[in-house]
C-alpha positions as CSV (number, residue, x, y, z in Angstrom):
1,X,-16.0,2.3,-2.7
2,X,-16.3,-1.5,-2.4
3,X,-18.7,-1.7,-5.3
4,X,-16.6,0.5,-7.6
5,X,-13.5,-2.0,-6.9
6,X,-15.2,-5.0,-8.0
7,X,-15.4,-3.6,-11.4
8,X,-11.5,-4.0,-11.5
9,X,-9.1,-7.0,-11.9
10,X,-7.1,-5.5,-9.5
11,X,-7.9,-3.8,-6.2
12,X,-7.3,-0.1,-6.1
13,X,-4.5,1.4,-3.9
14,X,-3.4,5.0,-3.1
15,X,0.1,6.2,-2.0
16,X,1.0,9.5,-0.8
17,X,4.5,10.4,-0.7
18,X,7.0,13.3,-0.2
19,X,9.5,14.6,2.0
20,X,9.3,14.9,5.8
21,X,7.4,18.0,6.9
22,X,5.7,18.3,3.4
23,X,2.1,18.1,5.1
24,X,1.4,14.1,4.0
25,X,-0.2,13.2,7.3
26,X,-2.6,16.0,7.5
27,X,-3.6,15.5,3.6
28,X,-4.0,11.9,4.2
29,X,-6.3,11.9,7.0
30,X,-8.5,14.7,5.2
31,X,-8.5,12.5,2.0
32,X,-9.1,9.1,4.0
33,X,-12.3,10.9,5.6
34,X,-13.5,12.0,2.2
35,X,-13.3,8.7,0.3
36,X,-13.9,6.4,3.5
37,X,-10.4,5.0,3.5
38,X,-7.9,3.6,6.0
39,X,-4.1,4.6,6.3
40,X,-1.2,2.5,6.4
41,X,2.1,4.1,7.7
42,X,5.3,3.5,5.6
43,X,7.7,5.0,7.9
44,X,10.8,3.0,9.1
45,X,10.4,4.6,12.6
46,X,6.7,4.7,13.1
47,X,6.6,1.1,13.2
48,X,8.4,1.2,17.0
49,X,6.7,1.3,20.2
50,X,7.6,4.6,22.3
51,X,8.8,6.6,19.2
52,X,6.1,9.1,18.9
53,X,6.8,12.6,19.1
54,X,10.5,12.3,17.5
55,X,9.0,9.9,14.8
56,X,6.1,12.4,13.9
57,X,3.3,9.7,14.5
58,X,-0.3,11.3,14.1
59,X,-1.9,11.9,17.7
60,X,-5.3,10.2,18.3
61,X,-6.8,13.7,18.2
62,X,-5.1,14.2,14.6
63,X,-6.3,10.9,13.2
64,X,-9.8,12.1,13.5
65,X,-11.3,8.6,13.8
66,X,-9.5,7.3,10.6
67,X,-8.0,3.9,11.4
68,X,-4.2,3.9,11.0
69,X,-2.1,0.6,10.4
70,X,1.5,-0.3,10.7
71,X,2.2,1.8,14.1
72,X,3.6,0.3,17.3
73,X,4.2,-3.1,15.6
74,X,7.9,-3.8,16.8
75,X,10.1,-3.1,19.8
76,X,12.7,-0.6,19.4
77,X,15.1,-2.8,21.1
78,X,14.9,-5.1,18.1
79,X,15.7,-4.5,14.3
80,X,12.7,-4.7,12.3
81,X,13.5,-5.1,8.7
82,X,11.7,-4.2,5.4
83,X,10.9,-7.8,4.8
84,X,8.8,-7.8,7.9
85,X,7.2,-4.6,7.0
86,X,6.2,-6.1,3.6
87,X,4.6,-9.0,5.2
88,X,2.7,-7.1,7.9
89,X,1.8,-4.3,5.5
90,X,0.3,-6.5,2.9
91,X,-1.8,-8.3,5.8
92,X,-3.1,-4.8,6.5
93,X,-3.9,-4.1,2.9
94,X,-5.9,-7.3,2.8
95,X,-7.7,-6.6,6.1
96,X,-9.0,-3.1,4.7
97,X,-9.8,-4.4,1.2
98,X,-12.0,-6.8,3.1
99,X,-14.2,-3.9,4.8
100,X,-14.4,-2.7,1.1
101,X,-12.6,0.5,1.8
102,X,-9.7,2.2,0.1
103,X,-6.2,1.5,1.5
104,X,-4.0,4.7,1.4
105,X,-0.2,4.2,2.1
106,X,1.3,7.5,3.3
107,X,5.1,7.7,4.1
108,X,8.5,9.1,3.4
109,X,10.4,6.0,3.6
110,X,10.6,5.2,-0.2
111,X,11.8,1.6,0.2
112,X,8.9,1.0,2.3
113,X,6.3,2.5,-0.1
114,X,7.7,0.1,-2.5
115,X,7.7,-2.6,-0.6
116,X,3.8,-2.6,-0.4
117,X,3.1,-1.3,-4.0
118,X,5.4,-3.7,-5.9
119,X,5.8,-7.6,-5.7
120,X,9.6,-7.0,-4.7
121,X,11.5,-10.1,-3.1
122,X,14.2,-8.4,-1.3
123,X,17.6,-10.1,-1.7
124,X,17.7,-12.9,0.7
125,X,21.3,-12.3,1.9
126,X,21.8,-13.9,5.3
127,X,23.8,-12.2,8.1
128,X,27.7,-12.8,7.5
129,X,28.9,-12.1,11.1
130,X,32.5,-12.1,9.9
131,X,32.0,-9.7,7.5
132,X,30.0,-7.5,10.0
133,X,32.6,-7.7,12.3
134,X,35.2,-6.4,10.0
135,X,32.7,-3.5,8.6
136,X,31.6,-2.6,12.3
137,X,35.0,-1.3,13.3
138,X,35.1,1.2,10.6
139,X,33.6,4.7,10.9
140,X,30.4,5.7,9.4
141,X,32.6,8.0,7.1
142,X,34.6,5.2,5.9
143,X,31.5,2.8,5.5
144,X,29.7,5.6,3.4
145,X,32.7,6.1,1.0
146,X,33.0,2.3,0.6
147,X,29.4,2.0,-0.3
148,X,29.6,5.3,-2.7
149,X,32.3,3.5,-4.6
150,X,30.4,0.2,-4.9
151,X,26.7,1.3,-4.9
152,X,26.5,5.0,-5.8
153,X,22.9,4.9,-6.4
154,X,22.2,3.6,-3.1
155,X,24.7,6.0,-1.5
156,X,22.6,8.8,-2.7
157,X,19.5,7.7,-0.6
158,X,20.9,6.0,2.5
159,X,21.3,7.7,5.9
160,X,25.0,8.3,5.8
161,X,25.5,8.5,9.5
162,X,23.6,5.1,10.4
163,X,26.3,2.5,10.8
164,X,23.7,-0.3,10.8
165,X,22.1,0.5,7.7
166,X,25.6,1.0,5.7
167,X,27.1,-2.2,7.3
168,X,23.8,-4.0,5.8
169,X,23.9,-2.4,2.3
170,X,27.5,-3.3,2.1
171,X,26.8,-6.8,3.2
172,X,24.3,-7.1,0.2
173,X,26.6,-5.6,-2.2
174,X,29.4,-7.6,-1.2
175,X,27.5,-11.0,-1.2
176,X,25.3,-10.4,-4.3
177,X,28.0,-8.7,-6.2
178,X,25.5,-6.3,-7.4
179,X,24.0,-2.7,-6.0
180,X,21.1,-3.0,-3.7
181,X,18.6,-1.0,-5.7
182,X,19.1,-3.1,-8.8
183,X,19.2,-6.4,-6.9
184,X,15.6,-5.5,-5.5
185,X,14.1,-3.9,-8.5
186,X,15.2,-6.7,-10.9
187,X,13.2,-9.4,-9.0
188,X,9.9,-8.4,-9.4
189,X,8.6,-4.7,-10.4
190,X,4.8,-5.9,-11.1
191,X,2.2,-5.1,-8.6
192,X,-1.2,-7.0,-7.7
193,X,-2.7,-3.5,-7.4
194,X,-4.2,-0.6,-9.2
195,X,-2.0,2.2,-7.9
196,X,-2.3,5.8,-7.9
197,X,0.9,7.8,-6.6
198,X,0.5,11.2,-5.4
199,X,3.5,13.1,-4.4
200,X,3.0,16.1,-2.2
201,X,5.0,19.1,-4.2
202,X,6.5,21.8,-2.1
203,X,9.0,24.6,-2.7
204,X,12.5,24.5,-0.8
205,X,11.8,27.6,1.0
206,X,8.3,26.2,2.3
207,X,9.8,23.1,3.4
208,X,12.8,24.3,5.2
209,X,10.3,26.6,7.1
210,X,8.0,23.7,8.1
211,X,11.1,21.8,9.0
212,X,12.3,24.4,11.5
213,X,8.7,25.0,12.9
214,X,8.0,21.2,13.1
215,X,11.2,20.5,15.1
216,X,10.6,23.5,17.3
217,X,7.3,22.1,18.2
218,X,8.5,18.7,18.8
219,X,10.9,19.8,21.2
220,X,8.4,21.8,23.0
221,X,5.9,19.1,23.1
222,X,8.1,16.5,24.9
223,X,10.7,15.2,22.5
224,X,13.4,15.4,25.1
225,X,11.2,13.7,27.8
226,X,10.3,10.9,25.4
227,X,14.0,10.0,24.7
228,X,14.5,10.0,28.5
229,X,11.6,7.5,29.1
230,X,13.1,5.3,26.1
231,X,16.3,5.5,28.1
232,X,14.4,4.1,31.3
233,X,13.0,1.3,29.3
234,X,16.7,0.3,28.7
235,X,17.2,1.6,25.2
236,X,21.0,1.8,24.7
237,X,22.7,5.0,23.4
238,X,24.1,2.7,20.3
239,X,20.6,1.9,19.6
240,X,19.6,5.7,19.8
241,X,22.3,6.0,16.8
242,X,20.3,3.5,14.4
243,X,16.9,5.1,15.0
244,X,17.0,8.0,12.6
245,X,18.0,11.5,13.0
246,X,15.8,12.7,16.0
247,X,16.8,10.0,18.3
248,X,20.5,10.1,17.1
249,X,20.7,13.8,18.2
250,X,18.7,13.3,21.2
251,X,20.8,10.5,22.3
252,X,24.0,12.7,21.9
253,X,22.2,15.5,23.9
254,X,21.5,13.0,26.7
255,X,25.1,11.8,26.7
256,X,26.3,15.6,27.2
257,X,28.0,15.4,23.9
258,X,26.0,18.3,22.5
259,X,24.3,21.2,24.1
260,X,20.7,21.7,23.4
261,X,21.4,24.5,21.0
262,X,23.9,22.6,19.3
263,X,21.5,19.6,19.0
264,X,18.8,21.6,17.4
265,X,21.0,23.5,15.2
266,X,22.6,20.3,13.7
267,X,19.6,18.2,13.9
268,X,17.5,20.9,11.7
269,X,20.6,20.8,9.1
270,X,20.3,16.9,9.0
271,X,16.7,16.8,8.7
272,X,16.8,19.0,5.6
273,X,19.6,16.8,4.2
274,X,17.5,13.8,4.6
275,X,14.5,15.6,3.0
276,X,16.8,16.2,-0.1
277,X,17.6,12.3,-0.2
278,X,13.8,11.4,0.0
279,X,13.1,13.9,-3.0
280,X,15.8,12.0,-4.9
281,X,14.5,8.5,-4.3
282,X,10.6,9.9,-5.4
283,X,11.9,11.8,-8.5
284,X,13.2,8.3,-9.6
285,X,9.4,7.2,-10.1
286,X,8.0,8.9,-13.1
287,X,4.5,7.5,-12.3
288,X,4.1,9.9,-9.3
289,X,1.7,12.5,-10.0
290,X,2.6,15.6,-8.3
291,X,0.1,17.8,-6.5
292,X,0.3,21.1,-4.6
293,X,-3.1,21.4,-3.0
294,X,-5.8,19.2,-1.5
295,X,-8.2,19.9,-4.3
296,X,-5.9,18.7,-6.9
297,X,-5.3,15.4,-4.7
298,X,-9.2,14.8,-4.5
299,X,-9.5,15.4,-8.4
300,X,-6.9,13.0,-9.2
301,X,-8.6,10.3,-6.7
302,X,-12.0,10.8,-8.2
303,X,-10.6,10.4,-11.6
304,X,-8.8,7.3,-10.6
305,X,-11.6,5.6,-8.8
306,X,-13.8,6.1,-11.8
């Protein structure tokens, strides 16, 4: 692997993307075993300590000895930005390449994947606390409506129920006077790497089934208990609301705002909606090679490496 890479001016890098529950994790581990690789997680929640079952982190057993990077690098009580992820992620890539191994980026957070692949300098918009104070009193529905008007492209991919992300997106667009994604992509779309991006192609019917089975399995494996443990560490319900769908609904259940049945039904619907937003993001990237099987993925990687 290492000797092959020295023949190229740019180091080789592979990314495996797709919606949640599409099978990215197991596929990436199988491929990493075959190609002497290490994995970098590009997931906006797996960076947080204690967010294990709900965030879908691979267990030690599931990792099968494959080193994983960018897991548990931040406290869930603190906000971890894409810029911080980019900095630590690039360190991880260099560390893997120094071992003459192949880095494989795996994740469904498109912005995080792009942050590692490209030389994007994210808009350096400093916090505007006066603006935030005005925005934070608005409901998520009102914030989303504002964003949809000002930046319809970002509105297609953002979590419309996450007030923190909505406020930040509005803060950027109102400060820079340009859409968030345009501001990001206009800065530097180049890459320091020779990149192969594989997208996991899956039918809607199969994906829906996977989402249902995975949610039921996570509940059986202690997702509610995990949420209770996070509460014991002092994590506020307000913070639960900003940590993604599973934790948002777990927080509402623990507060008694939803029954367990209501939580399960509503959460499954929201996960499906989020999966569709992920696909909207990835479909914009015409360089992605869509694969349906492990064999197809292996063939693409062998061709890429030689």
